[in-house]
C-alpha positions in Angstrom: 13.6 -20.8 -13.2 16.2 -22.9 -11.3 16.2 -22.4 -7.5 19.8 -21.0 -7.3 18.9 -18.3 -9.8 15.9 -17.3 -7.8 17.9 -17.2 -4.6 20.6 -15.0 -6.3 17.8 -12.6 -7.4 16.3 -12.6 -4.0 19.7 -11.7 -2.4 20.1 -9.0 -5.1 16.8 -7.5 -4.1 17.5 -7.7 -0.4 20.9 -6.0 -1.2 19.2 -3.2 -3.1 16.8 -2.8 -0.1 19.6 -2.4 2.4 21.4 0.1 0.2 18.3 2.2 -0.1 17.8 2.2 3.6 21.4 3.3 4.1 21.0 6.0 1.5 17.8 7.2 3.1 19.8 7.6 6.3 22.5 9.6 4.6 20.4 11.9 2.3 17.8 14.3 3.4 16.4 17.8 2.9 19.2 19.2 5.1 22.0 17.6 3.1 24.9 15.4 4.3 27.0 16.2 7.3 29.7 13.8 8.4 30.8 15.5 11.7 28.1 13.4 13.6 27.2 15.8 16.2 24.5 15.3 18.7 22.0 16.9 16.3 23.3 14.6 13.5 22.7 11.6 15.6 19.2 12.8 16.5 18.4 13.4 12.8 19.8 10.0 11.9 18.1 7.8 14.7 14.9 9.6 15.2 14.0 11.0 11.7 15.9 9.4 8.8 16.3 5.9 10.0 12.6 5.3 11.1 11.4 7.2 8.0 13.5 5.0 5.7 12.4 1.7 7.4 8.9 2.9 7.6 8.6 3.8 3.9 10.0 0.3 3.0 7.6 -1.5 5.2 4.6 0.6 4.1 5.7 -0.2 0.4 6.0 -3.8 1.1 2.5 -3.8 2.6 1.1 -2.1 -0.5 3.1 -4.4 -2.7 1.7 -7.6 -1.0 -1.8 -6.2 -1.1 -1.5 -5.4 -4.8 -0.3 -9.0 -5.5 -3.2 -10.3 -3.5 -5.7 -8.1 -5.4 -4.5 -9.0 -8.8 -4.5 -12.7 -8.1 -7.7 -12.7 -6.2 -9.7 -10.7 -8.9 -7.6 -12.2 -11.8 -7.1 -8.6 -13.0 -3.5 -7.2 -13.7 -4.8 -3.7 -13.2 -6.3 -4.3 -9.8 -4.7 -2.3 -6.8 -5.0 -2.3 -3.0 -7.5 0.6 -3.2 -10.1 -1.0 -5.4 -12.5 -2.0 -2.6 -13.0 1.6 -1.4 -10.2 1.7 1.1 -8.6 4.8 -0.3 -11.7 7.0 -0.3 -12.8 5.5 3.1 -9.4 6.4 4.6 -9.7 9.9 3.3 -13.2 10.2 4.7 -11.9 8.9 8.0 -9.2 11.6 8.1 -11.7 14.4 7.2 -14.1 13.4 10.0 -11.2 13.4 12.5 -10.0 16.8 11.3 -13.6 18.1 11.6 -14.1 16.8 15.1 -10.8 18.4 16.1 -11.8 21.8 14.8 -15.1 21.7 16.7 -13.6 20.9 20.1 -13.9 17.1 20.3 -10.3 16.9 21.5 -10.6 13.8 23.7 -12.1 11.7 20.8 -9.5 13.0 18.4 -6.6 12.3 20.9 -8.0 8.7 21.4 -8.3 7.8 17.8 -5.8 10.2 16.0 -5.4 10.9 12.3 -3.8 7.6 11.7 -6.5 5.7 13.6 -9.2 7.6 11.5 -7.5 6.6 8.3 -7.3 3.0 9.4 -10.8 2.8 10.5 -12.0 4.6 7.3 -10.1 2.1 5.1 -11.7 -0.9 6.8 -15.1 0.8 6.6 -14.7 1.2 2.9 -13.9 -2.6 2.5 -16.9 -3.6 4.8 -19.2 -1.3 2.8 -18.2 -2.9 -0.4 -18.8 -6.2 1.1 -22.3 -5.3 2.3 -23.2 -3.6 -1.1 -22.0 -6.8 -2.9 -24.2 -8.9 -0.7 -21.2 -10.9 0.5 -17.9 -12.2 -0.9 -19.1 -15.0 -3.3 -18.8 -13.1 -6.5 -15.5 -11.5 -7.4 -16.9 -9.3 -10.1 -19.9 -8.1 -8.0 -17.5 -7.3 -5.2 -15.2 -5.5 -7.6 -18.0 -3.4 -8.9 -19.2 -2.6 -5.4 -15.8 -1.4 -4.5 -15.9 1.1 -7.4 -19.4 2.3 -6.3 -18.3 2.8 -2.7 -15.3 4.7 -3.9 -17.4 7.0 -5.9 -19.8 7.5 -2.9 -17.1 8.2 -0.4 -15.4 10.5 -2.8 -18.5 12.5 -3.1 -18.7 12.6 0.7 -15.1 13.9 0.7 -15.9 16.5 -1.8 -18.9 17.7 0.2 -16.7 17.8 3.3 -14.1 20.1 1.6 -16.9 22.2 0.2 -18.4 22.8 3.6 -15.0 23.1 5.3 -12.6 24.5 2.7 -10.1 25.0 5.5 -9.6 21.3 5.6 -8.6 21.0 2.0 -4.8 21.5 2.4 -4.6 18.8 5.1 -6.6 16.4 3.1 -4.5 17.1 0.0 -1.4 16.3 1.9 -2.8 13.0 2.9 -4.0 12.2 -0.6 -0.4 12.9 -2.0 1.3 10.6 0.6 3.8 11.6 3.2 6.5 9.5 5.0 8.1 12.3 7.0 6.1 11.7 10.2 6.7 7.8 10.5 8.0 6.9 14.0 9.4 3.9 15.5 6.1 3.0 17.1 4.6 3.2 13.6 7.3 0.9 12.3 6.6 -1.6 15.0 2.9 -1.6 14.2 3.5 -1.9 10.4 6.2 -4.5 10.9 3.9 -6.7 12.9 1.1 -6.3 10.3 3.5 -7.2 7.5 4.6 -10.4 9.2 1.0 -11.4 10.0 -0.1 -10.6 6.5 2.7 -12.5 4.8 2.3 -15.5 7.0 -1.5 -15.6 6.3 -0.9 -15.0 2.6 1.6 -17.8 2.3 -0.8 -20.2 3.9 -3.5 -19.2 1.5 -1.2 -19.0 -1.6 -2.5 -22.4 -2.9 -6.0 -20.9 -3.1 -4.7 -18.0 -5.3 -2.9 -20.6 -7.5 -6.1 -22.5 -8.0 -8.1 -19.4 -8.7 -5.7 -18.5 -11.4 -7.2 -21.6 -13.2 -10.8 -20.2 -12.8 -13.4 -20.4 -10.1 -15.2 -23.4 -11.6 -11.9 -25.4 -11.4 -11.4 -24.3 -7.9 -14.9 -25.4 -6.8 -14.5 -28.9 -8.5 -11.4 -29.4 -6.4 -13.6 -29.2 -3.2 -12.0 -26.0 -1.8 -14.1 -23.8 0.6 -13.7 -21.0 -1.9 -16.0 -18.5 -0.4 -14.5 -18.7 3.1 -10.9 -18.5 1.8 -11.8 -15.6 -0.4 -13.0 -13.7 2.7 -9.8 -14.4 4.5 -7.7 -13.0 1.5 -10.0 -9.9 1.5 -9.3 -9.5 5.2 -5.5 -9.8 4.6 -5.8 -7.2 1.8 -7.8 -4.8 3.9 -5.4 -5.2 6.9 -2.3 -4.6 4.8 -3.7 -1.6 2.9 -5.2 -0.1 6.2 -2.0 -0.2 8.1 0.0 1.3 5.2 -2.5 4.1 4.4 -2.9 4.9 8.1 0.9 5.9 8.3 1.7 7.1 4.8 -1.5 8.4 3.3 -2.7 7.5 -0.3 0.4 6.6 -2.2 -0.5 5.8 -5.7 0.8 3.0 -8.1 3.0 1.1 -5.7 0.6 -1.8 -5.1 -0.2 -1.7 -8.8 3.2 -1.5 -10.3 5.2 -3.8 -7.7 3.7 -7.2 -8.8 4.4 -6.3 -12.5 8.0 -5.4 -11.7 8.8 -9.0 -10.4 6.3 -11.1 -12.4 8.9 -12.3 -14.9 11.1 -13.5 -11.9 8.5 -15.5 -10.1 7.8 -17.9 -13.0 4.1 -18.1 -12.1 4.6 -19.5 -8.7 2.2 -17.7 -6.3 4.2 -17.8 -3.1 7.3 -16.5 -4.9 5.3 -13.7 -6.6 3.8 -12.7 -3.2 7.1 -12.4 -1.5 8.8 -10.7 -4.5 5.9 -8.2 -4.8 6.3 -7.3 -1.1 10.0 -6.7 -1.6 9.5 -4.7 -4.8 6.9 -2.6 -3.2 9.4 -1.6 -0.4 12.1 -0.8 -2.9 9.7 1.3 -5.1 8.4 3.4 -2.2 11.7 3.8 -0.5 13.4 4.7 -3.7 10.6 7.2 -4.5 11.0 8.7 -1.1 14.7 9.3 -1.7 13.9 11.1 -4.9 11.1 13.1 -3.3 13.3 14.5 -0.6 16.5 14.9 -2.7 15.5 16.3 -6.2 14.5 19.8 -5.0 16.3 19.7 -1.6 15.7 21.3 0.9 12.2 21.4 -0.6 10.4 18.0 -0.4 7.9 17.1 -2.9 5.0 14.6 -2.0 6.1 11.1 -2.4 2.8 10.2 -4.1 3.8 12.3 -7.1 7.1 10.5 -7.6 5.4 7.0 -7.2 2.7 8.2 -9.7 5.2 9.3 -12.3 7.5 6.2 -11.9 4.9 3.6 -11.6 2.5 5.1 -14.2 5.3 5.3 -16.8 6.3 1.7 -16.2 2.7 0.5 -16.6 2.4 2.5 -19.8 5.5 0.9 -21.0 4.0 -2.5 -20.3 0.7 -1.7 -21.9 2.7 -0.4 -25.0 4.5 -3.7 -25.2 1.3 -5.7 -24.8 2.4 -7.4 -21.6 -0.7 -6.5 -19.6 -3.9 -8.2 -20.4 -7.1 -9.2 -18.7 -7.4 -12.9 -17.9 -10.7 -14.3 -18.7 
């Protein structure tokens, strides 16, 4: 694809992003009011604007993490949660809620629900690395992530069995929620996104070589194992920050890379950047639908992303455009 066409499509994606952020500021569960009273300004600057920007950044983190996962494991059905980060984050939230209910207020205040989710997501990835015996085998690591996910899910089921009063809170986290995103959360996610994008762009040649196969990468003299570990760290960081603020939002990281794959032309750096933008657009657009379809009632954004992303992937599968690379 000529560079000028790529630049035009990038500008179009950025324009769509800005339009969605503007729409997120206008539409909400309370409807539209153009009188712009003091309450309207508070709703705009303290609720809708940080929520819209936060949803976009979280989606961008998940889109980037999904692109890394699919390239790293050479599997178009890989997503950011495949190394046990989702079940780990849910377990972290459950533990924090349990501690809060038994009087450990100081520890809960120090860590918080978001901190528990972030720590749990990182714990899931570390557990998968330990179970796999390191990071030298992508297939072994992938299988370890599945096993860790099953184990942590069983722990979560046991937790809700013992403490059924926690089920509703955990269910809310599982379905995703962007309504509590603050400016401070946006700052943390924004910094994480910048760091993850810079590191990923530096490591993008490794993903390009990996697309040719591990044996080819090793014959070129690349320190493949160490570079794979760095990519896993970026994947865990991006996923952890997004999950900590929005909960477990399905299909964004899985669908975003497929939405822009035909635009990237097989270039890894372009694919990574476009996947990040597509993830932001997908999550923010879904959030707009979640709070507008049945207003003033809001439905969980994870339900919308599951319907949209799942339908799109089924469409690609039906057309035979998704296949496992060998």
